C-alpha positions as a Markdown table, in Angstrom:
| # | Residue | x | y | z |
|---|---|---|---|---|
| 1 | Met | 0.0 | 0.0 | 0.0 |
| 2 | Lys | 2.8 | 2.4 | 0.8 |
| 3 | Asn | 4.4 | 1.9 | -2.5 |
| 4 | Ile | 1.2 | 3.1 | -4.0 |
| 5 | Leu | 1.2 | 6.0 | -1.5 |
| 6 | Val | 4.6 | 7.2 | -2.6 |
| 7 | Ala | 3.5 | 7.1 | -6.3 |
| 8 | Met | 0.4 | 9.0 | -5.4 |
| 9 | Leu | 2.4 | 11.7 | -3.7 |
| 10 | Leu | 4.5 | 12.1 | -6.8 |
| 11 | Val | 1.6 | 12.0 | -9.2 |
| 12 | Ala | -0.2 | 14.6 | -7.1 |
| 13 | Ala | 2.9 | 16.8 | -7.4 |
| 14 | Val | 3.2 | 16.6 | -11.2 |
| 15 | Thr | -0.6 | 17.1 | -11.7 |
| 16 | Ala | -0.6 | 20.1 | -9.5 |
| 17 | Val | 2.4 | 21.7 | -11.2 |
| 18 | Ala | 1.0 | 21.0 | -14.7 |
| 19 | Gln | -2.2 | 22.7 | -13.7 |
| 20 | Thr | -0.8 | 25.7 | -12.0 |
| 21 | Ala | 2.4 | 26.6 | -13.9 |
| 22 | Pro | 1.6 | 30.1 | -15.2 |
| 23 | Ala | 2.5 | 31.2 | -18.7 |
| 24 | Pro | 5.2 | 33.8 | -18.9 |
| 25 | Ala | 4.0 | 37.4 | -19.0 |
| 26 | Gln | 3.8 | 38.7 | -22.7 |
| 27 | Pro | 5.6 | 42.0 | -23.6 |
| 28 | Ala | 3.3 | 45.1 | -23.9 |
| 29 | Ala | 2.1 | 45.9 | -27.4 |
| 30 | Ser | 4.0 | 48.6 | -29.3 |
| 31 | Gly | 2.9 | 52.0 | -28.3 |
| 32 | Ala | 1.0 | 50.8 | -25.3 |
| 33 | Pro | 2.0 | 52.4 | -22.0 |
| 34 | Ala | 4.2 | 50.1 | -19.9 |
| 35 | Gln | 2.5 | 49.1 | -16.7 |
| 36 | Ala | 4.4 | 48.2 | -13.5 |
| 37 | Ala | 4.3 | 44.6 | -12.6 |
| 38 | Pro | 2.4 | 43.8 | -9.4 |
| 39 | Thr | 4.4 | 42.9 | -6.4 |
| 40 | Ala | 4.6 | 39.1 | -6.2 |
| 41 | Pro | 3.6 | 37.5 | -2.9 |
| 42 | Pro | 6.3 | 35.6 | -1.0 |
| 43 | Gln | 7.4 | 32.3 | -2.5 |
| 44 | Lys | 5.3 | 32.9 | -5.6 |
| 45 | Lys | 6.8 | 31.0 | -8.6 |
| 46 | Glu | 6.9 | 32.3 | -12.1 |
| 47 | Met | 8.5 | 31.4 | -15.5 |
| 48 | Lys | 11.0 | 34.0 | -16.7 |
| 49 | Asp | 10.5 | 33.6 | -20.4 |
| 50 | Pro | 8.5 | 31.6 | -22.9 |
| 51 | Ala | 11.3 | 29.2 | -23.6 |
| 52 | Glu | 11.5 | 28.1 | -20.0 |
| 53 | Tyr | 7.7 | 27.7 | -19.9 |
| 54 | Asn | 7.7 | 25.7 | -23.1 |
| 55 | Ala | 10.5 | 23.5 | -21.9 |
| 56 | Tyr | 8.7 | 22.7 | -18.7 |
| 57 | Met | 5.3 | 22.1 | -20.2 |
| 58 | Gly | 6.8 | 20.1 | -23.0 |
| 59 | Ala | 8.4 | 17.7 | -20.5 |
| 60 | Ala | 5.2 | 17.5 | -18.4 |
| 61 | Gly | 3.1 | 16.8 | -21.5 |
| 62 | Gln | 5.1 | 13.7 | -22.5 |
| 63 | Thr | 2.9 | 10.6 | -22.3 |
| 64 | Asp | 5.6 | 8.1 | -21.5 |
| 65 | Pro | 8.1 | 8.1 | -18.6 |
| 66 | Ala | 11.2 | 8.0 | -20.8 |
| 67 | Gly | 10.1 | 11.2 | -22.6 |
| 68 | Gln | 9.4 | 12.8 | -19.2 |
| 69 | Ile | 12.8 | 11.8 | -17.9 |
| 70 | Ser | 14.5 | 13.3 | -21.0 |
| 71 | Gly | 12.5 | 16.5 | -20.9 |
| 72 | Phe | 12.8 | 17.2 | -17.1 |
| 73 | Glu | 16.5 | 16.3 | -17.0 |
| 74 | Ala | 17.1 | 18.8 | -19.9 |
| 75 | Phe | 15.0 | 21.4 | -18.0 |
| 76 | Val | 16.9 | 21.2 | -14.7 |
| 77 | Thr | 20.2 | 21.3 | -16.7 |
| 78 | Gln | 19.2 | 24.3 | -18.8 |
| 79 | Tyr | 17.4 | 26.2 | -16.1 |
| 80 | Pro | 19.3 | 25.4 | -12.8 |
| 81 | Asn | 17.9 | 28.5 | -11.1 |
| 82 | Ser | 14.3 | 28.2 | -12.2 |
| 83 | Ser | 11.7 | 28.7 | -9.5 |
| 84 | Tyr | 10.1 | 25.5 | -10.9 |
| 85 | Lys | 13.2 | 23.4 | -10.4 |
| 86 | Glu | 11.8 | 21.7 | -7.3 |
| 87 | Asp | 8.6 | 20.8 | -9.2 |
| 88 | Ala | 10.6 | 19.5 | -12.1 |
| 89 | Leu | 12.7 | 17.3 | -9.8 |
| 90 | Glu | 9.5 | 15.9 | -8.2 |
| 91 | Ala | 8.2 | 15.0 | -11.6 |
| 92 | Leu | 11.5 | 13.4 | -12.5 |
| 93 | Met | 11.3 | 11.3 | -9.3 |
| 94 | Leu | 7.9 | 10.0 | -10.5 |
| 95 | Ala | 9.2 | 9.2 | -14.0 |
| 96 | Tyr | 12.1 | 7.2 | -12.6 |
| 97 | Gln | 9.8 | 5.5 | -10.2 |
| 98 | Lys | 7.5 | 4.4 | -13.1 |
| 99 | Thr | 10.5 | 2.9 | -15.0 |
| 100 | Gly | 11.7 | 1.0 | -11.9 |
| 101 | Asn | 14.9 | 2.9 | -11.8 |
| 102 | Gln | 15.2 | 3.1 | -8.0 |
| 103 | Ala | 18.8 | 4.4 | -8.0 |
| 104 | Lys | 18.0 | 7.4 | -10.2 |
| 105 | Met | 14.9 | 8.1 | -8.2 |
| 106 | Leu | 16.9 | 8.3 | -5.0 |
| 107 | Glu | 19.6 | 10.4 | -6.7 |
| 108 | Thr | 16.9 | 12.8 | -7.8 |
| 109 | Ala | 15.5 | 12.9 | -4.3 |
| 110 | Gln | 18.9 | 14.0 | -3.0 |
| 111 | Lys | 19.1 | 16.7 | -5.6 |
| 112 | Leu | 15.6 | 17.8 | -4.6 |
| 113 | Leu | 16.8 | 18.2 | -1.0 |
| 114 | Gln | 19.6 | 20.4 | -2.2 |
| 115 | Val | 17.0 | 22.8 | -3.5 |
| 116 | Asn | 14.7 | 22.4 | -0.5 |
| 117 | Ala | 16.0 | 20.7 | 2.6 |
| 118 | Cys | 12.4 | 20.3 | 3.8 |
| 119 | Ser | 10.9 | 18.8 | 0.7 |
| 120 | Leu | 8.4 | 16.4 | 2.1 |
| 121 | Arg | 8.2 | 14.4 | -1.1 |
| 122 | Gly | 12.0 | 14.1 | -1.3 |
| 123 | Leu | 12.3 | 13.0 | 2.3 |
| 124 | Ala | 9.4 | 10.6 | 2.0 |
| 125 | Val | 10.9 | 8.9 | -1.0 |
| 126 | Ile | 14.3 | 8.5 | 0.7 |
| 127 | Ala | 12.8 | 7.3 | 4.0 |
| 128 | Phe | 10.5 | 4.8 | 2.4 |
| 129 | Thr | 12.9 | 3.5 | -0.2 |
| 130 | Lys | 15.9 | 3.1 | 2.1 |
| 131 | Arg | 13.8 | 1.3 | 4.6 |
| 132 | Gly | 12.6 | -1.1 | 2.0 |
| 133 | Leu | 16.1 | -1.8 | 0.8 |
| 134 | Ala | 17.2 | -2.4 | 4.4 |
| 135 | Glu | 14.4 | -4.9 | 5.0 |
| 136 | Ala | 15.3 | -6.6 | 1.8 |
| 137 | Gly | 18.8 | -7.2 | 3.2 |
| 138 | Gln | 20.6 | -4.7 | 1.0 |
| 139 | Asn | 23.3 | -3.0 | 3.0 |
| 140 | Ala | 20.8 | -3.1 | 5.8 |
| 141 | Gln | 22.6 | -1.2 | 8.5 |
| 142 | Gln | 23.5 | 1.8 | 6.3 |
| 143 | Asn | 20.2 | 2.0 | 4.5 |
| 144 | Leu | 18.2 | 1.8 | 7.7 |
| 145 | Ala | 20.4 | 4.6 | 9.2 |
| 146 | Asp | 19.7 | 6.7 | 6.1 |
| 147 | Ala | 16.0 | 6.0 | 6.3 |
| 148 | Gly | 16.0 | 7.0 | 9.9 |
| 149 | Gln | 17.8 | 10.2 | 9.3 |
| 150 | Ala | 15.4 | 11.2 | 6.5 |
| 151 | Gly | 12.5 | 10.2 | 8.7 |
| 152 | Glu | 13.6 | 12.3 | 11.7 |
| 153 | Lys | 14.2 | 15.2 | 9.3 |
| 154 | Gly | 10.8 | 14.8 | 7.9 |
| 155 | Val | 9.1 | 14.8 | 11.3 |
| 156 | Gln | 10.9 | 18.0 | 12.1 |
| 157 | Cys | 10.0 | 19.6 | 8.8 |
| 158 | Leu | 6.3 | 18.7 | 9.3 |
| 159 | Gln | 6.3 | 21.2 | 12.1 |
| 160 | Thr | 8.1 | 24.0 | 10.2 |
| 161 | Val | 7.5 | 23.6 | 6.5 |
| 162 | Val | 5.8 | 26.6 | 4.8 |
| 163 | Lys | 3.0 | 26.0 | 2.3 |
| 164 | Pro | 3.9 | 27.2 | -1.2 |
| 165 | Ser | 1.6 | 29.9 | -2.4 |
| 166 | Asp | 0.4 | 27.9 | -5.4 |
| 167 | Val | -0.7 | 24.9 | -3.4 |
| 168 | Lys | -4.2 | 24.6 | -1.9 |
| 169 | Asp | -4.5 | 24.4 | 1.9 |
| 170 | Ser | -6.3 | 21.0 | 1.6 |
| 171 | Asp | -3.7 | 19.6 | -0.7 |
| 172 | Phe | -0.9 | 20.7 | 1.5 |
| 173 | Gln | -2.6 | 19.2 | 4.6 |
| 174 | Asn | -3.1 | 15.9 | 2.7 |
| 175 | Leu | 0.6 | 15.8 | 1.8 |
| 176 | Lys | 1.5 | 16.2 | 5.5 |
| 177 | Thr | -1.0 | 13.6 | 6.5 |
| 178 | Gln | 0.3 | 11.1 | 3.9 |
| 179 | Thr | 4.0 | 11.6 | 4.7 |
| 180 | Ala | 3.8 | 11.6 | 8.5 |
| 181 | Pro | 3.5 | 7.8 | 8.9 |
| 182 | Ile | 6.3 | 7.2 | 6.4 |
| 183 | Phe | 8.7 | 9.5 | 8.4 |
| 184 | Asn | 7.8 | 8.2 | 11.8 |
| 185 | Ala | 8.0 | 4.6 | 10.7 |
| 186 | Ala | 11.5 | 5.0 | 9.2 |
| 187 | Ala | 12.7 | 6.9 | 12.2 |
| 188 | Gly | 11.2 | 4.2 | 14.5 |
| 189 | Met | 12.8 | 1.3 | 12.7 |
| 190 | Ala | 16.2 | 2.9 | 12.7 |
| 191 | Ala | 15.9 | 3.5 | 16.5 |
| 192 | Leu | 14.7 | -0.1 | 17.0 |
| 193 | Ser | 17.8 | -1.3 | 15.1 |
| 194 | Ala | 20.0 | 0.9 | 17.3 |
| 195 | Lys | 18.3 | -0.5 | 20.4 |
| 196 | Asp | 17.0 | 2.9 | 21.4 |
| 197 | Tyr | 13.7 | 1.5 | 22.6 |
| 198 | Pro | 12.1 | 4.6 | 24.0 |
| 199 | Lys | 12.8 | 6.5 | 20.8 |
| 200 | Ala | 11.5 | 3.5 | 18.7 |
| 201 | Gln | 8.3 | 3.4 | 20.8 |
| 202 | Gln | 7.7 | 7.2 | 20.2 |
| 203 | Tyr | 8.1 | 7.1 | 16.5 |
| 204 | Leu | 6.5 | 3.8 | 15.7 |
| 205 | Gln | 3.5 | 4.7 | 18.0 |
| 206 | Ala | 3.0 | 7.9 | 16.0 |
| 207 | Ala | 3.2 | 5.9 | 12.7 |
| 208 | Val | 0.7 | 3.3 | 13.8 |
| 209 | Gln | -1.7 | 6.0 | 15.1 |
| 210 | Ala | -1.6 | 7.8 | 11.7 |
| 211 | Glu | -2.2 | 4.7 | 9.6 |
| 212 | Pro | -5.6 | 3.0 | 8.7 |
| 213 | Pro | -6.2 | -0.1 | 10.8 |
| 214 | Asp | -5.7 | -2.6 | 8.1 |
| 215 | Ala | -3.4 | -5.5 | 7.2 |
| 216 | Ser | -0.8 | -3.1 | 5.7 |
| 217 | Ser | -0.2 | -1.5 | 9.1 |
| 218 | Leu | 1.3 | -4.9 | 10.3 |
| 219 | Arg | 4.6 | -3.6 | 8.9 |
| 220 | Asp | 4.7 | -1.1 | 11.7 |
| 221 | Val | 2.5 | -2.7 | 14.4 |
| 222 | Tyr | 4.8 | -5.7 | 14.8 |
| 223 | Pro | 8.0 | -3.6 | 15.2 |
| 224 | Leu | 6.2 | -1.4 | 17.7 |
| 225 | Ala | 5.3 | -4.5 | 19.7 |
| 226 | Leu | 9.0 | -5.5 | 19.7 |
| 227 | Ala | 10.1 | -2.0 | 20.8 |
| 228 | Tyr | 8.0 | -2.5 | 23.9 |
| 229 | Leu | 8.7 | -6.2 | 24.5 |
| 230 | Thr | 12.4 | -6.4 | 23.8 |
| 231 | Pro | 13.7 | -4.5 | 26.9 |
| 232 | Pro | 13.7 | -6.6 | 30.2 |
| 233 | Val | 10.7 | -5.8 | 32.4 |
| 234 | Cys | 11.4 | -3.9 | 35.5 |
| 235 | Pro | 10.7 | -6.0 | 38.6 |
| 236 | Pro | 7.7 | -4.9 | 40.7 |
| 237 | Ala | 8.4 | -2.5 | 43.5 |
| 238 | Ala | 9.0 | -4.1 | 46.9 |
| 239 | Pro | 5.9 | -3.5 | 49.2 |
| 240 | Ala | 6.3 | -1.4 | 52.2 |
| 241 | Gly | 8.3 | -3.3 | 54.8 |
| 242 | Gly | 9.0 | -5.9 | 52.2 |
| 243 | Asp | 12.2 | -7.8 | 51.3 |
| 244 | Ala | 15.1 | -5.2 | 51.3 |
| 245 | Ala | 17.3 | -7.6 | 49.3 |
| 246 | Gln | 15.1 | -7.5 | 46.2 |
| 247 | Thr | 17.0 | -8.0 | 42.9 |
| 248 | Pro | 18.0 | -4.6 | 41.5 |
| 249 | Ala | 16.3 | -3.5 | 38.3 |
| 250 | Pro | 18.3 | -4.1 | 35.1 |
| 251 | Ala | 19.5 | -1.1 | 33.2 |
| 252 | Asn | 17.0 | 0.3 | 30.6 |
| 253 | Cys | 14.2 | -2.0 | 31.9 |
| 254 | Ala | 10.7 | -1.4 | 30.7 |
| 255 | Ala | 7.9 | -0.3 | 33.1 |
| 256 | Pro | 5.1 | -2.8 | 33.5 |
| 257 | Asp | 2.6 | -0.5 | 31.7 |
| 258 | Lys | 4.9 | -0.4 | 28.7 |
| 259 | Glu | 4.9 | -4.2 | 28.7 |
| 260 | Thr | 1.1 | -4.1 | 28.7 |
| 261 | Asp | 1.3 | -1.9 | 25.6 |
| 262 | Gly | 3.6 | -4.3 | 23.9 |
| 263 | Leu | 1.4 | -7.3 | 24.7 |
| 264 | Phe | -1.6 | -5.4 | 23.2 |
| 265 | Tyr | 0.4 | -4.6 | 20.0 |
| 266 | Ile | 1.7 | -8.2 | 19.6 |
| 267 | Ala | -1.9 | -9.4 | 19.9 |
| 268 | Arg | -2.9 | -6.7 | 17.4 |
| 269 | Ala | -0.2 | -8.0 | 15.0 |
| 270 | Ala | -1.4 | -11.5 | 15.4 |
| 271 | Asp | -4.9 | -10.4 | 14.4 |
| 272 | Leu | -3.6 | -8.4 | 11.3 |
| 273 | Ala | -1.2 | -11.1 | 10.1 |
| 274 | Gln | -2.2 | -13.7 | 7.5 |
| 275 | Gly | -0.8 | -17.0 | 6.5 |
| 276 | Pro | 1.8 | -19.0 | 8.5 |
| 277 | Gly | 3.1 | -15.9 | 10.2 |
| 278 | Lys | -0.2 | -15.4 | 12.1 |
| 279 | Ala | 0.3 | -18.5 | 14.3 |
| 280 | Gln | 4.0 | -17.7 | 14.8 |
| 281 | Ile | 3.2 | -14.2 | 16.0 |
| 282 | Ala | 0.4 | -15.5 | 18.3 |
| 283 | Lys | 2.7 | -18.1 | 19.8 |
| 284 | Phe | 5.4 | -15.5 | 20.5 |
| 285 | Gly | 2.9 | -13.2 | 22.0 |
| 286 | Glu | 1.5 | -15.9 | 24.3 |
| 287 | Ser | 4.9 | -16.7 | 25.5 |
| 288 | Lys | 5.6 | -13.1 | 26.4 |
| 289 | Tyr | 2.2 | -12.8 | 28.0 |
| 290 | Thr | 2.7 | -15.9 | 30.1 |
| 291 | Lys | 6.2 | -14.7 | 31.3 |
| 292 | Phe | 4.8 | -11.4 | 32.3 |
| 293 | His | 1.5 | -12.5 | 33.8 |
| 294 | Gly | 2.6 | -15.8 | 35.3 |
| 295 | Ser | 0.1 | -17.8 | 33.2 |
| 296 | Ala | -1.7 | -17.8 | 29.9 |
| 297 | Asp | -5.0 | -16.9 | 31.6 |
| 298 | Gly | -6.5 | -13.9 | 29.8 |
| 299 | Trp | -4.4 | -14.2 | 26.6 |
| 300 | Asn | -7.4 | -15.2 | 24.4 |
| 301 | Asp | -9.4 | -12.3 | 25.9 |
| 302 | Leu | -6.5 | -9.9 | 24.9 |
| 303 | Leu | -6.5 | -11.3 | 21.4 |
| 304 | Ala | -10.3 | -10.7 | 21.1 |
| 305 | Lys | -9.9 | -7.1 | 22.3 |
| 306 | Ala | -7.0 | -6.4 | 20.0 |
| 307 | Ala | -9.1 | -7.5 | 17.0 |
| 308 | Thr | -11.5 | -4.6 | 17.6 |
| 309 | Ala | -9.4 | -2.0 | 19.3 |
| 310 | Asn | -6.6 | 0.1 | 17.7 |
| 311 | Thr | -4.9 | 1.3 | 20.9 |
| 312 | Pro | -4.2 | -0.2 | 24.3 |
| 313 | Ala | -6.2 | 2.5 | 26.1 |
| 314 | Gly | -8.1 | 0.9 | 29.0 |
| 315 | Ile | -6.4 | -2.5 | 28.7 |
| 316 | Thr | -4.3 | -3.7 | 31.6 |
| 317 | Val | -2.4 | -6.9 | 32.2 |
| 318 | Thr | -1.4 | -7.7 | 35.8 |
| 319 | Gln | 2.3 | -8.4 | 36.3 |
| 320 | Tyr | 3.1 | -11.7 | 38.1 |
| 321 | Val | 4.9 | -11.0 | 41.4 |
| 322 | Pro | 7.0 | -14.1 | 42.4 |
| 323 | Pro | 7.1 | -15.0 | 46.1 |
| 324 | Thr | 10.1 | -13.7 | 48.0 |
| 325 | Pro | 12.4 | -16.3 | 49.6 |
| 326 | Ala | 10.8 | -15.5 | 52.9 |
| 327 | Asp | 7.4 | -16.3 | 51.4 |
| 328 | Gln | 8.7 | -19.5 | 50.0 |
| 329 | Cys | 10.0 | -20.5 | 53.4 |
| 330 | Ala | 6.7 | -19.6 | 55.0 |
| 331 | Asp | 4.9 | -21.9 | 52.6 |
| 332 | Leu | 7.3 | -24.7 | 53.2 |
| 333 | Val | 6.9 | -24.5 | 57.0 |
| 334 | Lys | 3.1 | -24.6 | 56.6 |
| 335 | Thr | 3.0 | -27.6 | 54.2 |
| 336 | Lys | 6.0 | -29.7 | 55.1 |
| 337 | Lys | 7.5 | -31.1 | 58.3 |
| 338 | Val | 11.0 | -29.8 | 59.0 |
| 339 | Glu | 12.3 | -33.3 | 59.3 |
| 340 | Glu | 11.1 | -34.1 | 55.8 |
| 341 | Met | 12.7 | -31.0 | 54.1 |
| 342 | Ala | 15.8 | -31.3 | 51.9 |
| 343 | Phe | 19.0 | -29.6 | 53.0 |
| 344 | Ala | 18.5 | -26.8 | 50.4 |
| 345 | Glu | 15.1 | -26.1 | 52.0 |
| 346 | Trp | 16.6 | -25.8 | 55.5 |
| 347 | Gln | 19.2 | -23.5 | 54.0 |
| 348 | Leu | 16.5 | -21.3 | 52.4 |
| 349 | Cys | 14.6 | -20.9 | 55.7 |
| 350 | Leu | 17.7 | -20.4 | 57.9 |
| 351 | Ser | 19.2 | -17.8 | 55.5 |
| 352 | Glu | 16.1 | -16.1 | 54.1 |
| 353 | Gly | 13.1 | -16.9 | 56.3 |
| 354 | Asn | 11.5 | -14.6 | 58.8 |
| 355 | Ala | 12.5 | -14.9 | 62.4 |
| 356 | Ala | 9.7 | -17.1 | 63.5 |
| 357 | Asp | 10.1 | -19.6 | 60.6 |
| 358 | Ser | 13.9 | -19.6 | 60.9 |
| 359 | Asp | 13.6 | -20.3 | 64.7 |
| 360 | Lys | 11.1 | -23.1 | 64.1 |
| 361 | Val | 13.4 | -24.9 | 61.6 |
| 362 | Trp | 16.5 | -24.4 | 63.7 |
| 363 | Thr | 14.8 | -25.6 | 66.9 |
| 364 | Thr | 13.9 | -28.8 | 65.1 |
| 365 | Leu | 17.4 | -29.4 | 63.7 |
| 366 | Lys | 19.7 | -28.3 | 66.5 |
| 367 | Gly | 21.3 | -31.1 | 68.5 |
| 368 | Lys | 19.5 | -33.8 | 66.5 |
| 369 | Pro | 21.7 | -36.3 | 64.6 |
| 370 | Leu | 21.0 | -36.1 | 60.9 |
| 371 | Arg | 21.9 | -38.6 | 58.2 |
| 372 | Met | 22.8 | -36.9 | 54.9 |
| 373 | Val | 24.7 | -37.2 | 51.7 |
| 374 | Ala | 26.9 | -34.2 | 50.6 |
| 375 | Gln | 29.8 | -33.6 | 48.3 |
| 376 | Val | 33.3 | -33.2 | 49.6 |
| 377 | Met | 34.7 | -29.7 | 48.8 |
| 378 | Ser | 37.9 | -30.0 | 50.9 |
| 379 | Ile | 39.6 | -32.1 | 53.5 |
| 380 | Asp | 41.2 | -30.0 | 56.3 |
| 381 | Ser | 42.3 | -32.9 | 58.4 |
| 382 | Ala | 41.4 | -36.5 | 59.2 |
| 383 | Lys | 38.6 | -35.1 | 61.3 |
| 384 | Glu | 37.7 | -31.8 | 59.5 |
| 385 | Leu | 35.8 | -31.7 | 56.2 |
| 386 | Lys | 34.1 | -29.0 | 54.2 |
| 387 | Leu | 31.0 | -30.3 | 52.3 |
| 388 | Ala | 28.3 | -28.9 | 50.0 |
| 389 | Gly | 24.8 | -30.1 | 50.7 |
| 390 | Ser | 22.7 | -28.1 | 48.2 |
| 391 | Ser | 22.8 | -28.5 | 44.4 |
| 392 | Asp | 23.4 | -24.7 | 44.0 |
| 393 | Asp | 26.5 | -24.8 | 46.2 |
| 394 | Ile | 27.7 | -28.0 | 44.6 |
| 395 | Asp | 27.5 | -26.3 | 41.2 |
| 396 | Ala | 29.3 | -23.2 | 42.7 |
| 397 | Lys | 31.9 | -25.4 | 44.4 |
| 398 | Arg | 31.1 | -23.7 | 47.7 |
| 399 | Ala | 31.0 | -25.4 | 51.0 |
| 400 | Asp | 27.9 | -25.0 | 53.1 |
| 401 | Ile | 28.6 | -27.6 | 55.8 |
| 402 | Ala | 31.6 | -27.7 | 58.2 |
| 403 | Leu | 31.7 | -31.2 | 59.6 |
| 404 | Thr | 33.8 | -32.4 | 62.5 |
| 405 | Met | 34.1 | -36.2 | 62.9 |
| 406 | Thr | 33.9 | -38.0 | 66.2 |
| 407 | Ala | 37.1 | -39.8 | 65.3 |
| 408 | Ala | 39.7 | -39.5 | 62.6 |
| 409 | Ile | 38.7 | -41.1 | 59.3 |
| 410 | Pro | 40.9 | -44.2 | 58.5 |
| 411 | Lys | 43.1 | -43.6 | 55.6 |
| 412 | Leu | 41.5 | -46.3 | 53.6 |
| 413 | Gln | 38.1 | -44.8 | 54.1 |
| 414 | Met | 39.1 | -41.2 | 53.5 |
| 415 | Pro | 36.9 | -39.8 | 50.7 |
| 416 | Lys | 38.3 | -37.8 | 47.7 |
| 417 | Glu | 37.4 | -34.2 | 47.0 |
| 418 | Gly | 34.4 | -34.1 | 44.7 |
| 419 | Ala | 33.1 | -37.5 | 45.9 |
| 420 | Asp | 29.7 | -37.9 | 47.6 |
| 421 | Leu | 29.9 | -38.7 | 51.3 |
| 422 | Asp | 27.2 | -40.6 | 53.2 |
| 423 | Phe | 27.5 | -39.4 | 56.8 |
| 424 | Glu | 25.7 | -38.6 | 60.1 |
| 425 | Gly | 26.2 | -35.3 | 61.9 |
| 426 | Thr | 24.7 | -33.2 | 64.6 |
| 427 | Pro | 24.0 | -29.5 | 63.8 |
| 428 | Val | 25.4 | -27.1 | 66.5 |
| 429 | Ser | 25.3 | -23.7 | 64.8 |
| 430 | Phe | 24.9 | -21.9 | 61.5 |
| 431 | Val | 25.9 | -18.6 | 59.8 |
| 432 | Pro | 22.9 | -17.3 | 57.6 |
| 433 | Lys | 24.9 | -15.4 | 54.9 |
| 434 | Pro | 26.9 | -16.9 | 53.3 |
| 435 | Phe | 25.2 | -19.9 | 54.7 |
| 436 | Val | 27.3 | -22.5 | 56.6 |
| 437 | Met | 26.0 | -25.1 | 59.0 |
| 438 | Thr | 28.5 | -26.4 | 61.6 |
| 439 | Met | 28.0 | -30.0 | 62.5 |
| 440 | Asn | 29.9 | -32.3 | 65.0 |
| 441 | Glu | 29.8 | -35.9 | 66.1 |
| 442 | Gly | 30.3 | -36.8 | 62.5 |
| 443 | Ala | 30.4 | -40.5 | 61.5 |
| 444 | Leu | 30.7 | -42.2 | 58.2 |
| 445 | Ile | 27.8 | -44.4 | 57.1 |
| 446 | Val | 29.3 | -47.5 | 55.9 |
| 447 | Lys | 27.0 | -49.8 | 53.9 |
| 448 | Ala | 27.3 | -53.4 | 54.8 |
| 449 | Ala | 29.0 | -55.4 | 52.1 |
| 450 | Pro | 26.8 | -58.0 | 50.5 |
| 451 | Lys | 27.3 | -61.6 | 51.7 |
| 452 | Lys | 29.2 | -63.8 | 49.5 |
| 453 | Thr | 27.7 | -67.1 | 48.6 |
| 454 | Ala | 29.6 | -70.2 | 47.5 |
| 455 | Pro | 29.2 | -70.8 | 43.8 |
| 456 | Ala | 26.9 | -73.7 | 43.0 |
| 457 | Arg | 28.7 | -76.9 | 42.2 |
| 458 | Lys | 27.8 | -78.5 | 39.0 |
| 459 | Lys | 26.4 | -82.0 | 39.3 |
| 460 | Pro | 28.9 | -84.5 | 38.1 |
| 461 | Ala | 28.2 | -85.8 | 34.7 |
| 462 | Ala | 26.7 | -89.3 | 34.8 |
| 463 | Gln | 29.3 | -92.0 | 34.3 |
């Protein structure tokens, strides 16, 4: 659709010029008194002589693009200072577009910007075409940067550009309306590529809001969703009096309301998409929704809303707040006997639980012989060993148990570092952070060797 839009912009330019280009003033008849020319209003364009007028109208009157290219190229060469040079270059862009000569169309657009740095048509052609080249994989980084630069310039010019005197107010407003989404989309895509997510959100949001809600807008709706969903989500704020050791927010994280906007637009993209991509976008959106919300509950409702709404106004998605370590310990204490907990669960409660839960766990464990299996981290002596009882500490190669044996371990029974040790020990104290439980009265648990049985004798062969 936007390819058609660019062509329409250029056709409108040529048609307007052909209809409004005034014929040059004729010299006064012989003997007639000369009259002073009226003062021209600002920016009014006029042909200086009949030859210039004829050259322009001759080019505009060509019925085939090749003839127009020849005529307008000759015009801008012969009349480089013509007040209609900008119009001629706009017409030349259209002629090159009709012949499929993209390189010459872009070259002409650059020439147009040398005449008028705020040419909305020239900037739109560059922004749109360069973006298309980047998306097609042609020198993507540079073309997208060029598109973004033209897009940002276009957005600025929309605020400052002065309407030419020979253009109707309605036509000029239509031009601004048609070019605005092209500029914003190109600037937004360049910002997204550069990972400037707030800037990408700003420009792509403006592009989507300026476009009709049809399938063609998917080209901007999907990147807008990515601009919201790509940054990590900021963790929810800790409640008053909550866990002070909450994980710090990652740099450049997205606020939960931005994530909600992203979830709406990815659902909107799934509705707009057609073919195999529809299911893929929906699957991606559901995974993002589940990660943010904690479950897929409500995703289908969001899809239904996105099918009829164009903006996320009034739509909210609740962020899942994971339980704190203290909350996890509280749940453990309520649902599981301390004696039946794993060592890692004791460690969680003793290091992260609230005072009441930690005391309950320690009161149950202290002074009670415990049989455990842990991995040997180091051997300080025949009676002193450092062990790791939780899988996290085993992976980190960090000791979380200091075991003192009742008697020295015989040399033949001494375990090697990294080996599992089946032992019994009695907890006597612990340090919560970094967690270490001190145990004494250690003893190895030696499994009884299986009894050997005499091999069955074969019955002698019959004589």
